[in-house]
N, C-alpha and C positions, 0 to 999 in steps of 0.2 A: 464519400468514405475512402480515403486513399488506401489502396492495397486490399480493398475488400475482396475482390475476386480471387486474390492470391491466398486469402485466409480461409474462405468458406470451406468447411469440411475438412480442414487439415487436422491431423492427429499427431501433434508433437508428443514425444515420449516424456518430455519434462515441461511442466508448467510452473513458473515462478509467479507468486502472488505478492503484491504490495499489501500492507495491513490497513493503515488508516484510509478510509474512503473507498476501499476495495472489498475487504472482507467485513470491516466493521464501521458503523457510523460513529466515529470517535469525536466528531466536532465539539459537542458541548464540554466534554471533560478537558479537551485541549484548550479551547478558548477561555473557559473559566480559569484555568490554571495560569494561562498567560496574564489574564487581567489581574489575578491575585498577585503574581510576581511583580508587575509593574506598580500596583498599588502599594506593596510592601516597600518598594524602593522609591516611592513617591515620584514616579515618573508619569508623563502624560498618558492617559488611557487611550485605547484605540477603538475606532468604530468596528461594526461587524464585518464589513468587507475586508478591512485590514487583518482582523483576527483570523478570518478563515484562511488567509494566506499562509498562516503558520502551520497548517495541517498538511503534513507530508514531508516537506523539506527538512533538513537538519535544523534543530532548535536554535543553535547559536546563530545560524545564518538569519533566522527570523528576527531575533532580537537586535542584530546589527543592521540589517537591510530594511526591515519593515518597521521596527520600533525606533531605529536611528540611534541606538546606544552605542557608546565607545566600547572598546574591548573589554576593559575592566568591568564596566557596569553590565555588559551583556553576560559575561560569566557569572556575575552576582545574580543576575535575573534568572539564569539557568538553574542555579542552586535553589533559588526561591520557588521556581516553577516545579522542580522535581519534588521538593518537599510537599507542595500542595497536591500534585498529581499523584504521588504515592498514597496519599490519604483519601482523595476524592475522585481521581481521574476515571476510574473504572465504572463509577456510577453514571457518568455522562457518555456511555458507550453501549452499542447494541450490534449484534450480527445483522447484516442485511438479509431480508427474507429470500429464501431459495438458495443461499450460499452453501449451507451444509449438505443439501442434496446434490448440488453441483460437485462439491468436493468428493463426496461419496461416489458419484457416478464416474468421476475421473479415475479415482483409485481402482474402482471395480473393473475399469476397462484397461488397467495396467499402466496408468500413467504414474509417473514419479512427481511429487509436488514438494515445493519448499516456499518458505515465506522469505521475502527480501524487503527489509524495511529500514528506514532511517531512525525509527524509534529505537532507543537503547535497549539492548537484550534484556536487562532486568525488569523492563516494563512490558516488552513485547511478549516474552514467553509466558508470564502470568495471565496476560490477556487472552492468549490463544488457549491456554489451559482452562481458564475460568469459563470460556464459552464452548468448551468440549470440541475444539477443532484440532487439537494436538494429534490425535490419531491419524490425521490425514497427511501430515507433513513429515518427510524424512529429516528436514532441518529448518532451523529458524536462523537466518543469517542477518545480523544486526550489529551495529557498532557497540563498543563497550561504553560504559557509563562515565568513565574517567577521562574521556578525551573531549575534543571540541566538536565532534560529530564526523560522520564519514559520509562522503557523497555516494549517491545511488549506484554510480558505475562501479565503485570499489566494492559495495555490498554485493552487487550482481556477480562481479568477478570471483568473490569468495564463494558464492553458491556454485558457480560453474566448476570451480576447482575442487570443491568439497564433493560434489556429485560425480565429477569425472565424466562429463557429457560433452558431446560435440554441439557447437553453437547452432548449427543448422537444424537441430532437433529440439530447440527450446523456444518458448514463447514466455514473455513477461507480460503480466496483466497489472495494470495500474491506472490511477486516476489523475496524475499530475504530469506536468511537462518534465519533471526531473526523472520520472519513470521512462518516458520516451528517450530522453538523453542517455540514461544509464543503460538502457537496452541497446541503443546504437553503439555506445562506446564498446560494447562486448560483442557486437555482430550478431545480435539476436533480434527476432521480430518482437513487436509490442502491440498489445490490444489495449486501447484506451477505454475505460468504462465511464459512461456518462451519468451513473447514479451517484458518483462520488463528488469530490470538491472542485475538480477542474473542468473548465468549459470546453465546448467542442472546439473552439478557436485555440485554446491552450494545447489540446491534444492533437492538433492538426498533423503533426509529424508522425503519428502512430500509423502502423500498417493497416489497422482496422479499428472501428469504433463499435461498441456494444452499448445499446440503449437500455438493456435490462439483462438479467441473469440468463433468461431464455435464449436471447440472441448470443450471449457469450458462449453458452453451451453449444449453440449451433456452430459458431466460429471454430470451436475446439473439436468438432466432429462428433458430438453426442447426439443421440436421438432423445426425444422426450421421455421415452421408456427409461433410458440410461440415466438421464438427469433428474427425473422427477417420479418416476414410476408410472407415468401415463402410458397411453397406447399410441399416440400420434408422433410422427416425426417432427422435429423442431424446425427444420429448414423452411 
């Protein structure tokens, strides 16, 4: 676990969270919407492994690089995807067990939290509100829906500027390689979570890896009592 010793028990003042695959298990809603878009455009459908690669990175990149669509068709696919996702996407989504207690524990110990996601803001905010997570976050940083997508580094940069914090006091928590890259581009540490959609190999560049929410809480310096209301330390 690269960087584990440097991360254990640290107490960053600011924690940035990815959304898909980190806070919520959004895979079914996303993959079904990708399939619906490709079907509508009469393009070849993808297998499960390829569909899972859509979760996390900017959507347009997925249609270009994973589905192999040209620019014009990829833009059409985005429109079709968003139409389907707006109607059905939230049904295929759920908060990971333990996440609300973790967020509550971080806020109760004085941490500042924000969401940094490649999902367009008009979708990200309703999802966070629907699952009653909004109270924990000072900001939701995400791209606008009328662009071609914003890379994670830019979204993280927006969050740092908005919160007005020093990079050495910030940790990004995410489940894909673009989270690691986005953190490094902004000079902040990254914890990769293994309950999401990225593999241990994909997250090899992270400063630490967390197998579950308890391990993430420990890496962020929370005791079990602070994270879950229990009596024992998490370490």
